N, C-alpha and C positions, 0 to 999 in steps of 0.2 A: 569735898571736891578740891583737888589741887588748884592753886591760883598762881598765874604767871604774869609778870610785868614785862612788857616790851618797852624798853627805855630808849631805844634808838630806832631810826626809820628802817623797817623791814618790808618785804613784799607783803601785800594783803593776803596772799596765799598762805603765809605762815600763820596768820590769825585763824584762817579757816582750818588749818591742820590741828591747831590746839583745840578749837571748838568741836571739830568732828570727833576728836578722841575723848571728849567729855571734860576738858580742862577749861576752867574759868580764866579768861585772859583780859588784861587791860593794856591799852596802848597809850602811853604818856611820854612823849618825847620832849627833849629840850629842858629837862628838869635840872635845876641847880642842885648843888650838893646838899644844902639844907632841906630842900624840898624832897630829895630822894631819901634822906635819912628819916624824914617825918613819916614816910609811907612804906618803906621797905619791909618793915616788920609784919606787914599783912600778906607777904608773898612767899610761896614755896619755891618758885623759880624766877630767874631773871635772864632775859635775853638782851644782849647788847651788841653793838659794833665797836667802834673805837672812841666815840664821843663820851659816852658815860663811863665814869671811873669808879668802880666799886673798890674803894680803898679801905684801910683798916677802920676808919671812922664809920663809913657806911656799913661795913660788915658787922661792926659791933652792935649796930641797931637792927641787924637782920636776924631777929630772934627765931623766925620760922624758915629761913631760906635754906634750901637743900641743894640747889644746883644753879650754877651760872653757865650760860651758853654764849659763846662768842661766835658770831656769824663772820668767820674769817679765820686767818691763821694767827696773827700776832695777838698776844695777851699782855702787852706791856701796860695796858690801862687797868689790869686786874691785879690786886694784891693776892697772889696765889698763896703765899705763906700764911697770911691772915685767914684766907678762906679755908686752907687745910686745917689750921688750928681750930676752926669752928666746925669742922666736918662737912664743909660745903664742897661739893664736887665742881671742878672747873673743866668745862669741855670747850673745844674749838672745832672748826671744820677745815682741816688742813688741805683737803684735796679739791675743794669746790672752785678754786680760781686758778688752777694750774694752767689750763689752756689759755686763758686770757692773759696771764702774766707772760707766758712764752710768746704769744703773739705780739705783746707790747715790746718785748726784747727785740724781736725781728723788725718791728716797725722802727724802733730806735736805731737799729743797725742801718737800715736804708736811709733814715733821716740824716744820720751823721755822715754816711758815705757820700751823699749827694747834696749836702749843705742846704737842705730844703727850707729850714726856717729863715736863714739869711736871704736866700733867693726869693722867697715869698715876700719878705719885707721890702726888698729892693724893687721887685717888680710892681708891687702895689704902691710904691712911692713914685712911680712913673719912670723908673730907670729901666734900661734894657742891657744888663751886664752879663751877656753870655760868656764872655771870655774870663770873667771873674770867677764864675762858679763851675769850674771844671772838677767833676767828682771822680769817684773811683768805682769800678764794677765790683760786685761781690762774687760774681761767677769765677770759679777757680781759685778763690782766695782761701787761706787757711784760717778757720775759726777755732780759737782755743777756748774751751769751756773750763772754768774752775768750778767744779761741782757738776755731777751728771746724774742727779737723782730724778725725782718726778718731773720737775720743771725743766731741768737741764736736758733730760732725754727728749722732751718735746721740742725744745729749741734745736737739738741735734737733728731730729727728724725733719724739721722744716728747712734747716740749713742745707741738708743733703739734697732736698728738692730744688735748691738754688744752685746745685752742683758745687757747693763748697766742700773742702776737705776738713773734717772735724777731728781735732785732737782734744782729749779730755783728761784733766787731772782730777781724780777723786779716789782717795785711798780705799773706799769701799766699793769701787766698781771692779768687778772681776773681769778677767780677760774674756770669759765666755759671754758675759753680758755686753761687753764692748763690741764683740763681733756681731751679736744680735742687733745692736743699735747701729752698726756700721760706722763706729768711731774708732780712732786709734788711742788706746790707753797709754798715757805718758806721764812723766813726772812734771812737777810744777816748773822746774827749770826749762824743760822742753817747750812747755806752753809759752813761757816768757820769750824764749829764744826764737821760736818758729812762727807764732801766730801773728797774722796781720790784723785780725780782729779778736779781742778778748772779751768774753761775756761771763759775768759772775752769777753763779746760781748755787750758793752755799749759805747756810745759816751763819749768823754772827755768833761766834764763840771765842774763847780766849785763844784758841789755835788759829782762827781765821781772821781775827781783828787785824786790820791793816795788812792783809795778805798781799795787797798791792802797795807795798811800802816804797820809800824812796829808792831803796836798794833794788827791789823787784822791778820797779818801773824803769830803772836804769839799765836793766838787762833785756828790755823789750826791743823789738825792731823799730828803727826810725820810721815814722809814719803810721804807727799802730793806732787803731781805733779802740777805745775802751767803752764797754757797755755795762751798766749796773742797774738792774731792775730787781735786785735781791734784798739787800739790807745795807743801810748806811753804816759806816764804820769799817767796811771791807777795804776801802781805799783811803790812803793818806791824802786828804784833800789838798794839803799844802804841796805835797810832791806832785800831785796831778796838775795843780796850777802851774808849777815850774815847768812841767813837761809840755803843757799847752803853749806857754809863753815862748819856750825855746824852739818850738816846732818839732821836737822829738815825737810828741804825741800829736797825730794829725787832728783827731777829734775825740770828744768824749760825750756820751749820752747818758744822763743820770736821771733816774726816777726816784732815788732814795738818797738820803743825806745823813751825815753824822748826827746832826741835830734837826729835829722836825717838830713843828712845821718850820720849813726853811725859808722864812721871809727875808732873811739876810744871810748871805753865804759868800765867802771869799771868792768862789768860782763864778758867781753871777756876773755877767757882762764880759766874760773872757771870750775872745774869738775862738771858734771851734767847739764851744760848749752848747749842747742841747739839753734843756732841763724841763722836766715835767713834775707835777706835784703829787708823787706817789700814786700814779694812776694804774699800776700793774693789775689790780683786781677790779678796776672801775669799768666794767661792761654790764649791760643789763642782764646778760645771761649769767655772769658770775654772781652778781648780786642776788639774783633769783635762786641760784643753786645753793649758796651758803645759807640763805634765809630758810629754805625748805629743810635743809639738813639740820640746822640748829633746832628747828621746831620739832622735828621727829626725835632728835636725840634727847631733848629736855622732856618731851612727853613720855618716851619709853622709860626714862629713868624714874620719873615721878609715879608712873603707873605700875611698872614691873620691877624696877631696880636694875634694869639693863644699863650698862655703861658703855658708851661709845666715844672714842677720841678724848678720853679724860687725860688731863695733864697731871693730876695729883691723886689718882685712884686706879687700881687695877680692875680689869673686867672680871669681877668675881661676884657670884651670887651671895645673897645675904646669909644663906645657910653655910656656905663654904668659908666665908670670910674669917671667922674666929680661928679655925684650924690652919688655914693657909697663910694667914698674915705673917707669922714669924718666918715661914719658909720662903715667902715672897721677898722679905727683907734680906734673907741670906742669899737667895739666888741673885738678886740685883747687885748686892755688894760684891759677890764673887765675880759677876760679869764685869762690874766696873773695875775691879782689880785686874782682871785679864785684859780688858780694853785699854787700860793705861800702860800695860806692859808690852803691847804689840805696836810695831811701828810701820808695817807695810800693809797692803790691802788684804782685808779679811776675805777668805774664800768659803770657809765652812765653820759652823759652830755646832758642837754637839753638847746637849744638856742631858745628863744622866741622873735619874732619881733612884736612889738605892735604899732598901730597907722599908720602914713603915711609910715613908713619904711617897713611895711608889704607888701606894693604894689611893692616893688623893688625886684630884684634878691637876695634872701636871702642866696643862696648857698655859695657865697664867704664870707658873713658875718658869717655863721656858721663855715666855714673853718678857718676864722681869729680867732674866739673865741676858736675853738678847738686847733689851734696852740698855742694860748696864754696859755691855761690851761696846755698843755703838755710841753711847753718850759722849765720850771724850771728843768725838768729831761732830756729832749731830746733837747740839746742846738742847734743842727743844723736843727731843724724842721722848716718847712715853710707851707704856706697855701695849697700848692699843695700836699705835702707829708703827711700832718697831718691826713687826713681821712684814708689813707692806713696804717699808723703807728698805728692809733687807732684801726682799724679793726684787725690788726695782734695781738693786745693785748686783743681782745674781748671786747673793750669798745664800748658801744652803744651810738650813736649820734642821738638825737631826735630834730626835728625842728618844731616849731609851729608858727602860725601867728594869729594876731587878729587886724582887721582894726580899730575897734572902741576903743577909749581910753579917759580917763578923763582929767587929769590936764596937760598932755604933748602931743605935736604933735607926737613924736616918742620916744619909749623906747626899749632898748635891755636888756633882762634879761637872765642870765645864772644860771643854777642849776647844781652843780656837786655832784653826789652821789658817795661816797667811800664805802669801806667795813665797816666803823665805823661811818660815819657822812654824813650830807648833808649841803652843803654850797651854798647859793644863793647870787648873786650880780646883781644890775641893774644900768643902766646908761642912760644918755640922753645928747643931744648936747645943749649947751648954747653959742650963737654967734659962732657956728661952732666948739666949743671946747668941748672935752669929759669930763663929770663929773660923779661921783658916786652919785646915789640918794638913794640906799638901799643896806644894807648888812644884810642878813637874815631878821629879822623883824624890823630892826632899820633903820629909815629914816636918810639920810645924804644929804649934798650938798657940795661935795668936788671935787676940780680939781685934776688932776694927776700931780705929780712931778717926776723927775728922781729918787729921793731917798725919801722913805716914811717909816713911822713907823705906824703899825696897832696895836692898843691896845684894847683888850676887858676887861672891868672892871666893878665892881659894882659901881653904881651911889652913890657917897658919897662925903660930903664936904671935900675940901682940896686936892682932887685928882689932879686937873688940876695944882695947884701950885706945888705939889710934883713932877709931871711929868716934868714940865718946869724946876724945880730946878735940878732934876737928869740929864737932858740933858745939861743944862747950865754949871753945875759943870764939865762936861766932854768935854766941848768945842764943843757941837753939837748945831748949830744954827737952830732955827725953822723958816721956811719960811711961812708955812700956818698951821692953826690949825682948824680942823673941828670936831664937836661933834654931837653925836646923842644918843638917849636913848629910851627905850620902855615906860618909865614912871618914875616918881619920885621914887628913891630908887631901880629901876630895872636894867636891863642889859643896859650897855652903851658902846659906841665905840668912840675912838679917832683916827682919820686918820690925821696924822701929816706929812706935807712936810718938809724935812730937807735939808740943803745945801750940805751935804756930806754923803757918805755911813756910816752906823752905824756899829761899830765893835762888837765882841762878848762880850767884857767887858761892853760896854755901854748898850747893849741889856740886859745883865744879871742884870744890875742895875735897869733897868725899870721893868723887870720881878719880881724883889724882892720887889717892892713897894706894900704897903698895897692896897688891893682891886683889884689888877691886876690879871685877870684870865689867860690871855695869851698876848704875845707881839711878833710881827713878823717884821723883817726888809724886806722891799720891794724894788725892783728895776724895773724901767720902761724905 
């Protein structure tokens, strides 16, 4: 009989779910690290929230552990890399607290607009300062959303009920989905310029870190209200402090911070700031939902091998896994290649499986490709959540198969259509290793490397030497160098494996070379 440890406080109903399914369950909350290490070897499953931290030391002692379930979204407390190395599946429950987080954002919006915390403190202190607390109506105001996925779309729906005009910046929000939500799809610069209230609803990635920088905040309207119930690190807190002090920013309401727990923060005590201690998911309903979800997910995996909302494993049955695993790796890498080469909103993704691979279960291959395409913008996406996240943004996923093929036994091809361009990439396996064989109309034969440089250029003498010299002079060592072209003097591509990530200065030097049309730094 599988055995599960519940190490953080969950709803008693979660315990009932485990027992009803025939799983032995222990509830032991508040364990110290050494106490957890001493007992973790007895368990097949571990259910946690944010307090328990299954780090590398704990996982090293987890000799029988097969799955960790996080009741909630964030998994910062779990060492996913160490878990993956031991073959432990890590799951979360990404959609259980969407409504409550959206409601908290709306509540923070009202609170900031009407200065409720200050008015409450003043009134309870025996003062009656009606003239001091003159607020602003939300009716008719422009709400700017940065991120319009699951939670952002719920905020938009509620804001429209308040008769606000909603503008949204989200590279993965299609015009059709925007119309369906009743929002105006715009660029980030438009949100900054037009919005009277800005609310953030995007994951924290390298692309979104400090998306409200000092430069961005300087482009906002005077008197703007800033709301962040998404992730700390999306706002430059020093710049926000300057904006509040100068009066350019009317108010800010924050539920998340760059460093948590935020017992000390430069913003605390600043007039116009409303602060809550990461309460976005803290409602009874949300706590119940995520607890029940994680209990079902852990149970289903331990009893049948079914995988739901896994962050480090595709939803593949035990029988399919050995044959599909290398093709899943190929599909995800091709998707990640295409995703890093497109810059505007994705409208449609087509995944084609050609040859022998067409006879396999292609759904996980399509999910892997989709996750790869979307990962540059949605850092915490995985194979299970990718289809839902794409559907939320109105992205169409098409899947095709063709059993007959010419030169290769199996080929996976991905076509990404954006609002302004079409990008296609294809790949195959050579000795079990994924390789790129086409990019748009250009044939290649290139292995993947952790760090790569993708250059589109005009086919001209001296280009290869100039590229090598530009990289060499800046200390960038070339590991692999693969070329392709449509024909003599036509369009050419260089896909270069390098030994370290390339910085902005090095990339600018490549982009400045003669005959270079575009250059992109890639990470795999």
